[in-house]
C-alpha positions as CSV (number, residue, x, y, z in Angstrom):
1,M,-8.2,2.2,-11.5
2,G,-8.1,-1.3,-10.6
3,E,-6.5,-3.4,-8.3
4,R,-3.2,-3.3,-6.9
5,T,-0.4,-4.3,-9.7
6,Q,1.2,-7.8,-9.2
7,G,4.7,-6.6,-8.4
8,A,7.0,-8.7,-10.8
9,C,8.7,-6.0,-12.2
10,I,12.0,-6.9,-13.1
11,A,13.1,-7.1,-16.3
12,C,13.9,-10.1,-17.5
13,Q,15.7,-11.2,-20.9
14,F,14.7,-15.0,-22.2
15,F,17.1,-17.4,-23.2
16,E,16.6,-20.7,-25.1
17,L,19.0,-23.4,-23.9
18,S,20.1,-26.3,-26.4
19,D,17.9,-28.8,-24.0
20,G,14.7,-26.5,-25.2
21,S,14.0,-25.3,-21.8
22,V,13.7,-21.5,-21.1
23,L,16.4,-19.2,-18.7
24,C,14.6,-15.8,-17.4
25,L,17.2,-13.5,-16.5
26,P,16.9,-10.7,-15.0
27,I,18.6,-7.6,-16.5
28,M,17.1,-4.4,-15.1
29,D,15.9,-3.3,-11.6
30,V,13.0,-0.7,-12.8
31,R,13.5,1.8,-10.2
32,R,15.6,3.8,-12.7
33,L,12.6,4.3,-14.4
34,S,10.3,4.7,-11.5
35,G,12.0,7.5,-9.2
36,G,14.0,5.5,-7.3
37,V,10.4,3.9,-5.9
38,Y,11.6,0.1,-5.1
39,L,8.3,-1.8,-7.1
40,E,9.2,-5.6,-7.0
41,G,7.2,-7.5,-4.8
42,I,4.7,-4.5,-4.1
43,G,3.1,-3.4,-6.6
44,V,1.1,0.1,-7.5
45,Q,-2.1,0.5,-5.8
46,P,-4.6,2.6,-8.3
47,D,-5.9,5.9,-7.5
48,V,-9.5,4.5,-7.7
49,R,-9.5,0.8,-6.5
50,V,-12.0,-1.3,-8.4
51,R,-12.0,-5.0,-7.6
52,Q,-12.2,-7.6,-10.3
53,L,-14.7,-10.7,-10.0
54,P,-13.9,-13.7,-11.2
55,L,-17.1,-15.0,-12.3
56,P,-18.9,-11.7,-13.3
57,Y,-15.1,-11.2,-15.5
58,R,-15.5,-14.7,-17.1
59,Q,-19.6,-13.8,-18.3
60,G,-18.3,-10.9,-19.7
61,Q,-18.6,-8.6,-17.2
62,D,-15.5,-6.4,-17.3
63,R,-16.0,-4.3,-13.7
64,I,-12.6,-2.4,-14.0
65,L,-13.6,-1.2,-17.8
66,A,-16.7,-0.2,-16.9
67,A,-15.9,1.6,-13.8
68,G,-13.2,3.8,-16.6
69,L,-16.2,4.3,-19.0
70,R,-17.8,5.7,-16.3
71,R,-14.8,8.2,-15.0
72,A,-14.0,9.2,-18.7
73,A,-17.9,10.1,-19.0
74,S,-18.3,12.2,-16.0
75,L,-15.2,14.4,-17.5
76,V,-16.8,15.1,-21.0
77,Q,-18.4,18.3,-21.3
78,P,-21.3,18.7,-23.1
79,Q,-21.4,21.1,-26.2
80,Q,-23.3,23.6,-27.3
81,K,-25.2,22.5,-30.7
82,A,-23.7,25.0,-33.5
83,E,-26.3,27.2,-35.6
84,A,-26.8,26.0,-38.8
85,F,-26.5,28.7,-41.6
């Protein structure tokens, strides 16, 4: 639920260089972890697309979280009240 992921998924290891800069070196292609599907630069589409709008998000309104909570609540089955002894 949400928006398409960035597609930046090649695993990297960071190395600090002597001048204080940092080198990010790709160390693993995630095709091993994604069933052979290449995701770099493509990303993953969610099953349910919910667009996050910047202004409401800055004001504390998370549309993706709200949609997820509504979906989760719709899956909960009410239980019958147990009788007292």
